[in-house]
Biopython code that builds the backbone (N, CA, C, O; Angstrom):
import numpy as np
from Bio.PDB.StructureBuilder import StructureBuilder

atoms = [
    (1, "MET", "N", (0.776, -1.435, 0.077)),
    (1, "MET", "CA", (-0.024, -0.255, 0.333)),
    (1, "MET", "C", (0.625, 1.599, 0.203)),
    (1, "MET", "O", (1.157, 2.026, 1.228)),
    (2, "LYS", "N", (0.576, 2.174, -0.525)),
    (2, "LYS", "CA", (1.175, 3.421, -0.989)),
    (2, "LYS", "C", (0.757, 4.146, -0.044)),
    (2, "LYS", "O", (0.102, 3.450, 0.733)),
    (3, "LYS", "N", (0.828, 5.515, 0.369)),
    (3, "LYS", "CA", (0.315, 6.481, 0.986)),
    (3, "LYS", "C", (0.884, 7.629, 0.509)),
    (3, "LYS", "O", (1.776, 7.829, 1.334)),
    (4, "LYS", "N", (0.939, 8.519, -0.302)),
    (4, "LYS", "CA", (1.837, 9.595, -0.492)),
    (4, "LYS", "C", (1.014, 11.098, 0.184)),
    (4, "LYS", "O", (-0.190, 11.300, 0.339)),
    (5, "ASN", "N", (2.356, 12.114, 0.529)),
    (5, "ASN", "CA", (1.714, 13.071, 1.335)),
    (5, "ASN", "C", (2.692, 14.273, 0.773)),
    (5, "ASN", "O", (3.874, 13.931, 0.740)),
    (6, "ARG", "N", (2.459, 15.438, 0.384)),
    (6, "ARG", "CA", (3.248, 16.283, 0.394)),
    (6, "ARG", "C", (5.283, 15.765, 0.885)),
    (6, "ARG", "O", (6.204, 15.529, 0.102)),
    (7, "ASN", "N", (5.290, 15.767, 2.261)),
    (7, "ASN", "CA", (6.299, 15.664, 2.692)),
    (7, "ASN", "C", (6.983, 13.987, 2.289)),
    (7, "ASN", "O", (8.060, 13.596, 1.841)),
    (8, "PHE", "N", (5.932, 13.437, 2.648)),
    (8, "PHE", "CA", (6.558, 11.615, 2.109)),
    (8, "PHE", "C", (5.903, 10.620, 1.627)),
    (8, "PHE", "O", (4.743, 10.945, 1.375)),
    (9, "MET", "N", (6.087, 9.799, 1.446)),
    (9, "MET", "CA", (5.138, 8.401, 0.704)),
    (9, "MET", "C", (5.515, 7.428, 1.053)),
    (9, "MET", "O", (6.477, 6.761, 0.672)),
    (10, "GLU", "N", (4.611, 7.222, 1.996)),
    (10, "GLU", "CA", (4.588, 5.501, 2.846)),
    (10, "GLU", "C", (4.461, 4.520, 2.542)),
    (10, "GLU", "O", (3.309, 4.276, 2.184)),
    (11, "MET", "N", (5.334, 3.490, 2.475)),
    (11, "MET", "CA", (4.951, 2.058, 1.761)),
    (11, "MET", "C", (4.702, 1.049, 2.928)),
    (11, "MET", "O", (4.257, 1.354, 4.034)),
    (12, "GLU", "N", (5.056, -0.189, 2.514)),
    (12, "GLU", "CA", (4.144, -1.189, 4.058)),
    (12, "GLU", "C", (5.724, -1.072, 4.931)),
    (12, "GLU", "O", (5.545, -0.910, 6.138)),
    (13, "ASP", "N", (6.662, -1.108, 4.664)),
    (13, "ASP", "CA", (7.941, -1.178, 5.806)),
    (13, "ASP", "C", (8.927, -0.025, 5.644)),
    (13, "ASP", "O", (10.057, -0.170, 6.111)),
    (14, "CYS", "N", (8.597, 1.111, 5.021)),
    (14, "CYS", "CA", (9.272, 1.795, 4.145)),
    (14, "CYS", "C", (8.686, 2.981, 3.978)),
    (14, "CYS", "O", (7.520, 3.074, 3.594)),
    (15, "VAL", "N", (9.647, 4.286, 4.327)),
    (15, "VAL", "CA", (8.672, 5.865, 3.818)),
    (15, "VAL", "C", (10.385, 6.332, 3.285)),
    (15, "VAL", "O", (11.539, 5.934, 3.441)),
    (16, "VAL", "N", (9.525, 7.587, 2.475)),
    (16, "VAL", "CA", (10.505, 8.146, 1.918)),
    (16, "VAL", "C", (10.184, 9.364, 1.970)),
    (16, "VAL", "O", (9.076, 9.689, 1.544)),
    (17, "LEU", "N", (11.101, 10.373, 2.521)),
    (17, "LEU", "CA", (11.114, 11.508, 3.040)),
    (17, "LEU", "C", (11.313, 12.328, 2.164)),
    (17, "LEU", "O", (12.267, 11.968, 1.475)),
    (18, "PHE", "N", (10.658, 13.757, 1.671)),
    (18, "PHE", "CA", (11.085, 14.308, 0.398)),
    (18, "PHE", "C", (11.811, 15.599, 1.233)),
    (18, "PHE", "O", (11.034, 16.290, 1.893)),
    (19, "ALA", "N", (13.174, 15.950, 1.247)),
    (19, "ALA", "CA", (13.485, 17.728, 1.753)),
    (19, "ALA", "C", (13.208, 18.585, 1.221)),
    (19, "ALA", "O", (13.138, 18.538, -0.007)),
    (20, "ASP", "N", (12.888, 19.919, 2.031)),
    (20, "ASP", "CA", (12.442, 21.001, 1.137)),
    (20, "ASP", "C", (13.742, 21.568, 0.256)),
    (20, "ASP", "O", (14.756, 20.874, 0.196)),
    (21, "GLU", "N", (13.669, 22.932, -0.463)),
    (21, "GLU", "CA", (14.411, 23.203, -1.374)),
    (21, "GLU", "C", (15.364, 23.351, -0.786)),
    (21, "GLU", "O", (16.392, 23.135, -1.428)),
    (22, "TYR", "N", (15.554, 23.849, 0.923)),
    (22, "TYR", "CA", (16.416, 25.320, 1.258)),
    (22, "TYR", "C", (16.524, 23.948, 3.149)),
    (22, "TYR", "O", (15.864, 24.015, 4.186)),
    (23, "LEU", "N", (17.591, 22.997, 2.750)),
    (23, "LEU", "CA", (17.477, 22.620, 4.125)),
    (23, "LEU", "C", (18.253, 22.922, 5.135)),
    (23, "LEU", "O", (19.357, 22.377, 5.163)),
    (24, "ASN", "N", (17.885, 23.856, 6.210)),
    (24, "ASN", "CA", (18.253, 24.869, 7.032)),
    (24, "ASN", "C", (17.742, 24.490, 8.597)),
    (24, "ASN", "O", (16.969, 23.532, 8.583)),
    (25, "ASP", "N", (17.976, 24.974, 9.790)),
    (25, "ASP", "CA", (17.587, 25.025, 10.982)),
    (25, "ASP", "C", (16.202, 23.956, 10.678)),
    (25, "ASP", "O", (16.093, 22.730, 10.680)),
    (26, "VAL", "N", (15.092, 25.253, 10.384)),
    (26, "VAL", "CA", (13.332, 24.576, 10.495)),
    (26, "VAL", "C", (13.149, 23.740, 10.083)),
    (26, "VAL", "O", (12.615, 22.849, 10.743)),
    (27, "GLU", "N", (13.615, 23.488, 8.269)),
    (27, "GLU", "CA", (13.328, 22.564, 7.404)),
    (27, "GLU", "C", (14.102, 21.519, 7.930)),
    (27, "GLU", "O", (13.521, 20.436, 7.870)),
    (28, "GLY", "N", (15.101, 21.493, 8.372)),
    (28, "GLY", "CA", (15.596, 20.229, 8.536)),
    (28, "GLY", "C", (14.922, 20.036, 9.950)),
    (28, "GLY", "O", (14.581, 18.860, 9.832)),
    (29, "GLU", "N", (14.504, 20.414, 11.212)),
    (29, "GLU", "CA", (13.496, 20.364, 12.447)),
    (29, "GLU", "C", (12.558, 19.866, 11.529)),
    (29, "GLU", "O", (12.675, 18.653, 11.703)),
    (30, "LYS", "N", (11.880, 19.989, 10.843)),
    (30, "LYS", "CA", (10.352, 19.557, 9.855)),
    (30, "LYS", "C", (10.933, 18.031, 10.055)),
    (30, "LYS", "O", (10.329, 17.184, 10.712)),
    (31, "LEU", "N", (12.198, 17.797, 9.393)),
    (31, "LEU", "CA", (12.726, 16.917, 8.489)),
    (31, "LEU", "C", (13.000, 15.636, 9.612)),
    (31, "LEU", "O", (12.676, 14.449, 9.563)),
    (32, "GLU", "N", (13.839, 16.530, 10.768)),
    (32, "GLU", "CA", (13.525, 14.962, 12.164)),
    (32, "GLU", "C", (12.607, 15.068, 12.420)),
    (32, "GLU", "O", (12.217, 13.971, 12.020)),
    (33, "GLU", "N", (11.266, 15.778, 13.041)),
    (33, "GLU", "CA", (10.735, 15.138, 13.747)),
    (33, "GLU", "C", (9.683, 14.526, 12.902)),
    (33, "GLU", "O", (8.615, 14.287, 13.467)),
    (34, "LEU", "N", (9.826, 14.164, 11.356)),
    (34, "LEU", "CA", (8.611, 13.182, 10.778)),
    (34, "LEU", "C", (9.812, 12.197, 10.842)),
    (34, "LEU", "O", (9.834, 11.034, 11.245)),
    (35, "CYS", "N", (10.479, 12.721, 10.502)),
    (35, "CYS", "CA", (11.421, 10.617, 11.053)),
    (35, "CYS", "C", (11.357, 9.615, 11.969)),
    (35, "CYS", "O", (11.338, 8.386, 12.027)),
    (36, "ASP", "N", (11.310, 11.392, 13.252)),
    (36, "ASP", "CA", (11.398, 10.993, 14.679)),
    (36, "ASP", "C", (9.688, 9.875, 14.953)),
    (36, "ASP", "O", (9.406, 8.913, 15.667)),
    (37, "ALA", "N", (8.926, 10.734, 13.908)),
    (37, "ALA", "CA", (7.307, 9.984, 14.084)),
    (37, "ALA", "C", (7.226, 8.741, 13.057)),
    (37, "ALA", "O", (6.194, 8.074, 12.993)),
    (38, "PHE", "N", (8.191, 8.494, 12.370)),
    (38, "PHE", "CA", (8.001, 7.557, 11.565)),
    (38, "PHE", "C", (8.119, 6.547, 12.182)),
    (38, "PHE", "O", (7.274, 5.663, 12.321)),
    (39, "LEU", "N", (9.658, 6.617, 12.792)),
    (39, "LEU", "CA", (10.609, 5.228, 13.918)),
    (39, "LEU", "C", (9.892, 4.730, 14.993)),
    (39, "LEU", "O", (9.902, 3.516, 15.191)),
    (40, "MET", "N", (8.920, 5.900, 16.132)),
    (40, "MET", "CA", (8.050, 5.838, 16.825)),
    (40, "MET", "C", (7.089, 5.127, 16.275)),
    (40, "MET", "O", (6.545, 4.460, 17.155)),
    (41, "LYS", "N", (6.584, 4.935, 15.156)),
    (41, "LYS", "CA", (5.761, 3.866, 14.810)),
    (41, "LYS", "C", (6.153, 2.374, 14.391)),
    (41, "LYS", "O", (5.564, 1.386, 13.953)),
    (42, "GLY", "N", (7.547, 2.753, 14.780)),
    (42, "GLY", "CA", (8.043, 1.371, 14.037)),
    (42, "GLY", "C", (8.762, 1.129, 12.589)),
    (42, "GLY", "O", (9.408, 0.090, 12.450)),
    (43, "VAL", "N", (8.656, 2.176, 11.367)),
    (43, "VAL", "CA", (9.312, 2.339, 10.711)),
    (43, "VAL", "C", (10.824, 2.008, 11.077)),
    (43, "VAL", "O", (11.296, 2.533, 12.086)),
    (44, "LYS", "N", (11.689, 1.068, 10.214)),
    (44, "LYS", "CA", (13.009, 1.007, 10.087)),
    (44, "LYS", "C", (13.484, 1.379, 8.824)),
    (44, "LYS", "O", (14.685, 1.494, 9.068)),
    (45, "LYS", "N", (13.341, 1.656, 7.581)),
    (45, "LYS", "CA", (13.817, 1.740, 6.563)),
    (45, "LYS", "C", (13.321, 3.192, 6.396)),
    (45, "LYS", "O", (12.273, 3.549, 6.934)),
    (46, "LEU", "N", (13.983, 3.929, 5.740)),
    (46, "LEU", "CA", (14.195, 5.886, 5.585)),
    (46, "LEU", "C", (14.979, 6.149, 4.636)),
    (46, "LEU", "O", (16.171, 5.950, 4.869)),
    (47, "ILE", "N", (14.476, 6.837, 2.845)),
    (47, "ILE", "CA", (14.923, 7.038, 2.272)),
    (47, "ILE", "C", (14.720, 8.994, 2.311)),
    (47, "ILE", "O", (13.665, 9.611, 2.455)),
    (48, "ILE", "N", (15.628, 9.360, 2.194)),
    (48, "ILE", "CA", (15.356, 11.103, 2.068)),
    (48, "ILE", "C", (15.718, 11.028, 0.738)),
    (48, "ILE", "O", (16.625, 10.411, 0.181)),
    (49, "ASP", "N", (14.889, 11.732, 0.343)),
    (49, "ASP", "CA", (15.202, 12.786, -1.084)),
    (49, "ASP", "C", (15.233, 13.610, -1.326)),
    (49, "ASP", "O", (14.153, 14.075, -0.961)),
    (50, "PHE", "N", (15.986, 14.628, -1.951)),
    (50, "PHE", "CA", (16.972, 15.361, -2.498)),
    (50, "PHE", "C", (16.383, 16.081, -3.723)),
    (50, "PHE", "O", (16.473, 17.283, -3.972)),
    (51, "SER", "N", (15.818, 15.215, -4.378)),
    (51, "SER", "CA", (15.239, 16.140, -5.755)),
    (51, "SER", "C", (15.402, 17.574, -5.852)),
    (51, "SER", "O", (16.210, 18.259, -6.478)),
    (52, "ASP", "N", (14.175, 17.946, -4.869)),
    (52, "ASP", "CA", (14.061, 19.573, -5.147)),
    (52, "ASP", "C", (14.914, 20.287, -3.944)),
    (52, "ASP", "O", (14.662, 21.481, -3.785)),
    (53, "THR", "N", (15.820, 19.743, -3.142)),
    (53, "THR", "CA", (16.838, 20.356, -2.259)),
    (53, "THR", "C", (18.430, 21.467, -3.690)),
    (53, "THR", "O", (19.087, 21.145, -4.680)),
    (54, "GLY", "N", (18.303, 22.373, -3.070)),
    (54, "GLY", "CA", (19.135, 23.095, -4.182)),
    (54, "GLY", "C", (20.381, 23.026, -2.855)),
    (54, "GLY", "O", (21.307, 22.226, -2.984)),
    (55, "LEU", "N", (20.313, 23.799, -1.781)),
    (55, "LEU", "CA", (20.593, 24.213, -0.803)),
    (55, "LEU", "C", (20.626, 23.434, 0.699)),
    (55, "LEU", "O", (19.537, 23.252, 1.244)),
    (56, "ILE", "N", (21.911, 22.951, 1.407)),
    (56, "ILE", "CA", (22.119, 22.470, 2.586)),
    (56, "ILE", "C", (22.822, 23.228, 3.090)),
    (56, "ILE", "O", (23.708, 23.728, 2.397)),
    (57, "ASN", "N", (22.687, 23.626, 4.578)),
    (57, "ASN", "CA", (23.644, 24.281, 5.326)),
    (57, "ASN", "C", (23.706, 23.252, 6.551)),
    (57, "ASN", "O", (23.167, 22.215, 6.935)),
    (58, "SER", "N", (24.677, 24.157, 6.925)),
    (58, "SER", "CA", (25.581, 23.632, 8.219)),
    (58, "SER", "C", (25.051, 22.390, 9.041)),
    (58, "SER", "O", (25.524, 21.299, 9.361)),
    (59, "VAL", "N", (23.628, 23.178, 9.274)),
    (59, "VAL", "CA", (22.443, 22.673, 10.586)),
    (59, "VAL", "C", (22.185, 22.113, 9.909)),
    (59, "VAL", "O", (22.646, 21.026, 10.258)),
    (60, "GLY", "N", (21.390, 21.898, 8.449)),
    (60, "GLY", "CA", (20.487, 20.845, 8.246)),
    (60, "GLY", "C", (21.748, 19.218, 8.039)),
    (60, "GLY", "O", (21.429, 18.084, 8.397)),
    (61, "ILE", "N", (22.964, 19.551, 7.464)),
    (61, "ILE", "CA", (24.067, 18.451, 7.770)),
    (61, "ILE", "C", (23.780, 18.207, 8.970)),
    (61, "ILE", "O", (23.105, 17.222, 9.271)),
    (62, "SER", "N", (24.277, 19.124, 9.919)),
    (62, "SER", "CA", (24.125, 18.607, 11.493)),
    (62, "SER", "C", (22.646, 17.542, 11.635)),
    (62, "SER", "O", (22.937, 16.416, 12.037)),
    (63, "ILE", "N", (21.722, 17.680, 11.465)),
    (63, "ILE", "CA", (20.084, 17.427, 11.657)),
    (63, "ILE", "C", (20.646, 15.626, 11.214)),
    (63, "ILE", "O", (20.589, 14.683, 12.005)),
    (64, "LEU", "N", (21.174, 15.547, 9.728)),
    (64, "LEU", "CA", (20.982, 14.823, 8.894)),
    (64, "LEU", "C", (21.914, 13.744, 9.555)),
    (64, "LEU", "O", (21.546, 12.572, 9.630)),
    (65, "VAL", "N", (23.424, 14.271, 10.148)),
    (65, "VAL", "CA", (24.224, 13.171, 11.267)),
    (65, "VAL", "C", (22.854, 13.224, 12.104)),
    (65, "VAL", "O", (22.196, 12.200, 11.925)),
    (66, "GLY", "N", (22.305, 14.066, 12.894)),
    (66, "GLY", "CA", (21.662, 13.262, 14.342)),
    (66, "GLY", "C", (20.650, 12.499, 13.682)),
    (66, "GLY", "O", (20.607, 11.500, 14.400)),
    (67, "ILE", "N", (19.630, 12.291, 12.582)),
    (67, "ILE", "CA", (19.172, 11.544, 12.216)),
    (67, "ILE", "C", (20.160, 10.050, 11.943)),
    (67, "ILE", "O", (20.209, 9.184, 12.817)),
    (68, "MET", "N", (20.795, 9.931, 10.824)),
    (68, "MET", "CA", (21.955, 9.367, 11.131)),
    (68, "MET", "C", (22.165, 7.821, 12.237)),
    (68, "MET", "O", (22.073, 6.599, 12.121)),
    (69, "ASP", "N", (22.489, 8.828, 13.282)),
    (69, "ASP", "CA", (22.935, 8.272, 14.917)),
    (69, "ASP", "C", (21.264, 8.143, 15.232)),
    (69, "ASP", "O", (21.481, 7.143, 15.915)),
    (70, "LYS", "N", (20.203, 8.250, 15.297)),
    (70, "LYS", "CA", (19.078, 7.226, 15.615)),
    (70, "LYS", "C", (19.086, 5.877, 15.237)),
    (70, "LYS", "O", (18.784, 4.881, 15.896)),
    (71, "LEU", "N", (19.609, 6.025, 13.688)),
    (71, "LEU", "CA", (19.856, 4.679, 12.945)),
    (71, "LEU", "C", (20.875, 3.980, 13.274)),
    (71, "LEU", "O", (20.721, 2.850, 12.810)),
    (72, "LYS", "N", (21.942, 4.081, 13.897)),
    (72, "LYS", "CA", (22.785, 3.459, 13.334)),
    (72, "LYS", "C", (22.839, 2.189, 14.576)),
    (72, "LYS", "O", (21.880, 1.914, 15.297)),
    (73, "GLY", "N", (24.281, 1.464, 14.631)),
    (73, "GLY", "CA", (23.784, 0.233, 15.463)),
    (73, "GLY", "C", (22.781, -1.012, 14.757)),
    (73, "GLY", "O", (21.847, -1.561, 15.342)),
    (74, "GLY", "N", (23.146, -1.236, 13.637)),
    (74, "GLY", "CA", (21.765, -1.829, 13.113)),
    (74, "GLY", "C", (20.135, -1.559, 13.340)),
    (74, "GLY", "O", (19.321, -2.473, 13.213)),
    (75, "LYS", "N", (19.805, -0.373, 13.647)),
    (75, "LYS", "CA", (18.505, -0.111, 14.388)),
    (75, "LYS", "C", (17.710, 0.738, 12.804)),
    (75, "LYS", "O", (16.995, 1.698, 12.519)),
    (76, "GLY", "N", (18.020, 0.253, 12.527)),
    (76, "GLY", "CA", (17.600, 0.863, 10.535)),
    (76, "GLY", "C", (18.508, 1.061, 9.129)),
    (76, "GLY", "O", (19.731, 0.939, 9.061)),
    (77, "VAL", "N", (17.701, 1.359, 8.154)),
    (77, "VAL", "CA", (19.120, 1.999, 6.945)),
    (77, "VAL", "C", (18.091, 2.739, 6.818)),
    (77, "VAL", "O", (16.892, 2.671, 7.084)),
    (78, "LEU", "N", (18.917, 3.575, 6.284)),
    (78, "LEU", "CA", (18.680, 4.758, 5.802)),
    (78, "LEU", "C", (19.534, 5.084, 4.384)),
    (78, "LEU", "O", (20.761, 4.984, 4.407)),
    (79, "LEU", "N", (18.856, 5.463, 3.195)),
    (79, "LEU", "CA", (19.707, 5.900, 2.440)),
    (79, "LEU", "C", (19.126, 6.961, 1.676)),
    (79, "LEU", "O", (17.945, 7.149, 1.965)),
    (80, "PHE", "N", (19.664, 7.839, 0.644)),
    (80, "PHE", "CA", (20.051, 8.676, 0.047)),
    (80, "PHE", "C", (19.529, 9.214, -1.339)),
    (80, "PHE", "O", (20.052, 8.538, -2.225)),
    (81, "SER", "N", (18.569, 10.318, -1.934)),
    (81, "SER", "CA", (18.219, 10.043, -3.378)),
    (81, "SER", "C", (18.286, 11.386, -3.879)),
    (81, "SER", "O", (17.952, 12.350, -3.191)),
    (82, "GLY", "N", (18.666, 11.470, -4.941)),
    (82, "GLY", "CA", (18.205, 12.625, -5.804)),
    (82, "GLY", "C", (19.388, 13.861, -5.402)),
    (82, "GLY", "O", (19.338, 15.090, -5.429)),
    (83, "LEU", "N", (20.141, 13.164, -5.134)),
    (83, "LEU", "CA", (21.604, 14.400, -4.423)),
    (83, "LEU", "C", (22.040, 14.955, -5.812)),
    (83, "LEU", "O", (22.652, 14.371, -6.706)),
    (84, "LYS", "N", (21.430, 16.606, -5.748)),
    (84, "LYS", "CA", (22.453, 17.266, -6.616)),
    (84, "LYS", "C", (24.149, 17.282, -6.434)),
    (84, "LYS", "O", (24.629, 17.222, -5.302)),
    (85, "LYS", "N", (25.082, 17.374, -7.737)),
    (85, "LYS", "CA", (26.044, 17.471, -7.385)),
    (85, "LYS", "C", (26.848, 18.071, -6.329)),
    (85, "LYS", "O", (27.952, 17.680, -5.951)),
    (86, "VAL", "N", (26.188, 19.046, -5.901)),
    (86, "VAL", "CA", (27.216, 20.417, -5.298)),
    (86, "VAL", "C", (27.078, 19.241, -4.140)),
    (86, "VAL", "O", (28.014, 18.800, -3.474)),
    (87, "ASN", "N", (25.560, 18.798, -4.049)),
    (87, "ASN", "CA", (25.373, 18.727, -2.063)),
    (87, "ASN", "C", (26.048, 16.584, -2.254)),
    (87, "ASN", "O", (26.434, 15.642, -1.561)),
    (88, "HIS", "N", (25.923, 16.747, -2.873)),
    (88, "HIS", "CA", (26.510, 14.932, -3.479)),
    (88, "HIS", "C", (28.602, 15.079, -3.009)),
    (88, "HIS", "O", (29.393, 14.238, -2.583)),
    (89, "ASP", "N", (28.738, 16.343, -3.324)),
    (89, "ASP", "CA", (30.179, 16.384, -3.391)),
    (89, "ASP", "C", (30.001, 16.765, -1.963)),
    (89, "ASP", "O", (30.838, 15.868, -1.860)),
    (90, "ILE", "N", (29.850, 17.026, -1.222)),
    (90, "ILE", "CA", (29.678, 17.827, -0.169)),
    (90, "ILE", "C", (29.527, 16.611, 1.274)),
    (90, "ILE", "O", (30.118, 16.720, 2.348)),
    (91, "PHE", "N", (28.264, 15.156, 0.746)),
    (91, "PHE", "CA", (28.087, 14.536, 1.939)),
    (91, "PHE", "C", (29.640, 13.768, 1.494)),
    (91, "PHE", "O", (30.281, 13.234, 2.399)),
    (92, "ASN", "N", (30.261, 13.749, -0.138)),
    (92, "ASN", "CA", (31.503, 12.971, 0.291)),
    (92, "ASN", "C", (32.146, 13.266, 1.231)),
    (92, "ASN", "O", (32.186, 12.740, 2.344)),
    (93, "MET", "N", (33.013, 14.659, 0.577)),
    (93, "MET", "CA", (33.779, 15.561, 1.645)),
    (93, "MET", "C", (33.484, 14.992, 3.130)),
    (93, "MET", "O", (34.281, 14.344, 3.808)),
    (94, "LEU", "N", (31.854, 15.461, 3.579)),
    (94, "LEU", "CA", (31.998, 15.267, 5.234)),
    (94, "LEU", "C", (31.911, 13.553, 5.386)),
    (94, "LEU", "O", (32.182, 13.234, 6.544)),
    (95, "GLY", "N", (31.652, 12.569, 4.655)),
    (95, "GLY", "CA", (32.055, 11.118, 5.007)),
    (95, "GLY", "C", (30.405, 10.744, 5.028)),
    (95, "GLY", "O", (30.169, 9.544, 5.167)),
    (96, "LEU", "N", (29.300, 11.598, 4.912)),
    (96, "LEU", "CA", (28.307, 10.746, 5.031)),
    (96, "LEU", "C", (28.094, 9.616, 4.140)),
    (96, "LEU", "O", (27.550, 8.562, 4.468)),
    (97, "THR", "N", (28.534, 9.888, 3.052)),
    (97, "THR", "CA", (28.352, 8.908, 2.218)),
    (97, "THR", "C", (28.938, 7.377, 1.869)),
    (97, "THR", "O", (28.814, 6.632, 0.897)),
    (98, "LYS", "N", (29.839, 7.260, 3.521)),
    (98, "LYS", "CA", (30.667, 6.128, 3.751)),
    (98, "LYS", "C", (29.656, 5.472, 4.216)),
    (98, "LYS", "O", (29.508, 4.370, 3.688)),
    (99, "ASN", "N", (28.479, 5.909, 5.465)),
    (99, "ASN", "CA", (27.732, 4.735, 5.855)),
    (99, "ASN", "C", (25.994, 4.703, 5.190)),
    (99, "ASN", "O", (25.182, 3.846, 5.538)),
    (100, "VAL", "N", (25.627, 6.034, 4.004)),
    (100, "VAL", "CA", (24.532, 5.916, 3.948)),
    (100, "VAL", "C", (24.554, 5.484, 2.001)),
    (100, "VAL", "O", (25.074, 6.331, 1.274)),
    (101, "PRO", "N", (24.228, 4.749, 1.626)),
    (101, "PRO", "CA", (24.249, 4.561, 0.387)),
    (101, "PRO", "C", (23.223, 5.699, -0.316)),
    (101, "PRO", "O", (22.291, 6.191, 0.320)),
    (102, "VAL", "N", (23.511, 6.037, -1.670)),
    (102, "VAL", "CA", (23.176, 7.120, -2.469)),
    (102, "VAL", "C", (22.800, 6.706, -3.612)),
    (102, "VAL", "O", (23.589, 5.960, -4.191)),
    (103, "CYS", "N", (21.584, 7.024, -4.254)),
    (103, "CYS", "CA", (20.834, 6.050, -5.596)),
    (103, "CYS", "C", (20.523, 7.873, -6.161)),
    (103, "CYS", "O", (20.612, 8.988, -5.646)),
    (104, "LYS", "N", (20.198, 7.394, -7.271)),
    (104, "LYS", "CA", (19.286, 8.577, -8.444)),
    (104, "LYS", "C", (18.380, 8.866, -7.517)),
    (104, "LYS", "O", (18.510, 9.542, -6.496)),
    (105, "THR", "N", (17.363, 8.256, -7.981)),
    (105, "THR", "CA", (15.847, 8.316, -7.966)),
    (105, "THR", "C", (15.374, 7.685, -6.349)),
    (105, "THR", "O", (16.190, 6.889, -5.885)),
    (106, "PRO", "N", (14.173, 7.970, -5.500)),
    (106, "PRO", "CA", (13.475, 7.061, -4.481)),
    (106, "PRO", "C", (12.932, 5.839, -5.423)),
    (106, "PRO", "O", (12.085, 5.195, -4.805)),
    (107, "GLN", "N", (13.166, 5.340, -6.711)),
    (107, "GLN", "CA", (12.920, 4.468, -7.119)),
    (107, "GLN", "C", (13.632, 3.377, -6.952)),
    (107, "GLN", "O", (13.126, 2.412, -6.380)),
    (108, "GLU", "N", (14.834, 3.345, -7.388)),
    (108, "GLU", "CA", (16.367, 3.226, -6.973)),
    (108, "GLU", "C", (16.539, 2.818, -5.665)),
    (108, "GLU", "O", (16.569, 1.602, -5.471)),
    (109, "ALA", "N", (16.632, 3.396, -4.938)),
    (109, "ALA", "CA", (16.582, 3.748, -3.343)),
    (109, "ALA", "C", (15.262, 2.555, -3.224)),
    (109, "ALA", "O", (15.536, 1.786, -2.302)),
    (110, "LEU", "N", (14.348, 2.306, -3.680)),
    (110, "LEU", "CA", (13.205, 1.636, -3.087)),
    (110, "LEU", "C", (13.744, -0.134, -3.412)),
    (110, "LEU", "O", (13.761, -0.990, -2.528)),
    (111, "LYS", "N", (14.195, -0.411, -5.038)),
    (111, "LYS", "CA", (14.392, -1.215, -5.349)),
    (111, "LYS", "C", (15.635, -1.531, -4.413)),
    (111, "LYS", "O", (15.682, -2.663, -3.933)),
    (112, "MET", "N", (16.375, -0.869, -4.193)),
    (112, "MET", "CA", (17.694, -1.379, -3.449)),
    (112, "MET", "C", (17.291, -2.137, -2.086)),
    (112, "MET", "O", (17.852, -3.119, -1.598)),
    (113, "ILE", "N", (16.126, -1.400, -1.574)),
    (113, "ILE", "CA", (15.747, -1.758, -0.449)),
    (113, "ILE", "C", (14.763, -3.145, -0.515)),
    (113, "ILE", "O", (14.305, -3.776, 0.438)),
    (114, "GLU", "N", (14.642, -3.329, -1.563)),
    (114, "GLU", "CA", (13.349, -4.509, -2.116)),
    (114, "GLU", "C", (14.209, -6.007, -1.864)),
    (114, "GLU", "O", (13.994, -7.044, -1.236)),
    (115, "GLY", "N", (15.436, -5.402, -2.847)),
    (115, "GLY", "CA", (16.644, -6.474, -3.172)),
    (115, "GLY", "C", (17.156, -6.764, -1.734)),
    (115, "GLY", "O", (17.358, -7.978, -1.733)),
    (116, "GLY", "N", (17.482, -6.248, -0.461)),
    (116, "GLY", "CA", (18.032, -6.583, 0.548)),
    (116, "GLY", "C", (19.246, -6.487, 0.874)),
    (116, "GLY", "O", (19.861, -7.118, 1.734)),
    (117, "SER", "N", (19.801, -5.213, -0.232)),
    (117, "SER", "CA", (21.284, -4.957, -0.261)),
    (117, "SER", "C", (21.894, -3.797, 0.431)),
    (117, "SER", "O", (23.060, -3.614, 0.782)),
    (118, "PRO", "N", (20.346, -2.714, 0.600)),
    (118, "PRO", "CA", (21.752, -2.205, 1.771)),
    (118, "PRO", "C", (21.954, -1.958, 2.857)),
    (118, "PRO", "O", (20.945, -1.628, 3.480)),
    (119, "ARG", "N", (22.945, -1.972, 3.447)),
    (119, "ARG", "CA", (23.756, -2.049, 4.192)),
    (119, "ARG", "C", (23.664, -1.403, 5.479)),
    (119, "ARG", "O", (23.442, -0.192, 5.457)),
    (120, "LYS", "N", (23.844, -2.215, 7.069)),
    (120, "LYS", "CA", (22.546, -1.405, 8.002)),
    (120, "LYS", "C", (23.400, -0.247, 8.031)),
    (120, "LYS", "O", (24.547, -0.279, 7.583)),
    (121, "LEU", "N", (22.959, 0.612, 8.463)),
    (121, "LEU", "CA", (24.053, 1.872, 9.515)),
    (121, "LEU", "C", (24.842, 1.822, 10.034)),
    (121, "LEU", "O", (24.514, 1.641, 11.207)),
    (122, "THR", "N", (25.930, 1.875, 9.917)),
    (122, "THR", "CA", (27.277, 1.991, 10.515)),
    (122, "THR", "C", (28.084, 3.034, 10.496)),
    (122, "THR", "O", (28.945, 3.377, 9.686)),
    (123, "VAL", "N", (27.412, 3.868, 12.261)),
    (123, "VAL", "CA", (28.615, 5.637, 11.502)),
    (123, "VAL", "C", (28.867, 5.330, 13.800)),
    (123, "VAL", "O", (28.293, 5.038, 14.849)),
    (124, "GLN", "N", (29.795, 5.606, 13.340)),
    (124, "GLN", "CA", (31.088, 4.953, 14.276)),
    (124, "GLN", "C", (30.821, 5.915, 15.542)),
    (124, "GLN", "O", (31.533, 5.830, 16.543)),
]
sb = StructureBuilder()
sb.init_structure("model")
sb.init_model(0)
sb.init_chain("A")
sb.init_seg("    ")
for serial, (resi, resn, name, xyz) in enumerate(atoms, 1):
    if name == "N":
        sb.init_residue(resn, " ", resi, " ")
    sb.init_atom(name, np.array(xyz, "f"), 0.0, 1.0, " ", f" {name:<3s}", serial, name[0])
structure = sb.get_structure()
């Protein structure tokens, strides 16, 4: 069953969260609250899609690291999708992509999850 909303698309055991155009403190906190709500409901597979995101500031990055921390140690699976080149380069430079698989589209990320191939988040 799919349930689509402006900020997320809910699947059986996975949720695709759509980040806003500018991931800063306000929008980042909204994204984190949405992640927390789904984690509390027992969802352990999250995809954050950045297709509409042009800019991510340092506060937005720190919020993403906080989300990663909540899923570390095998507590869940996190994938990113739709990163623009500049944001992908920043994520690489900061080491985020070492722990979180990056896909071109949410559909590609869903296929990866369905195939059972995403690695568990192992942030040290």
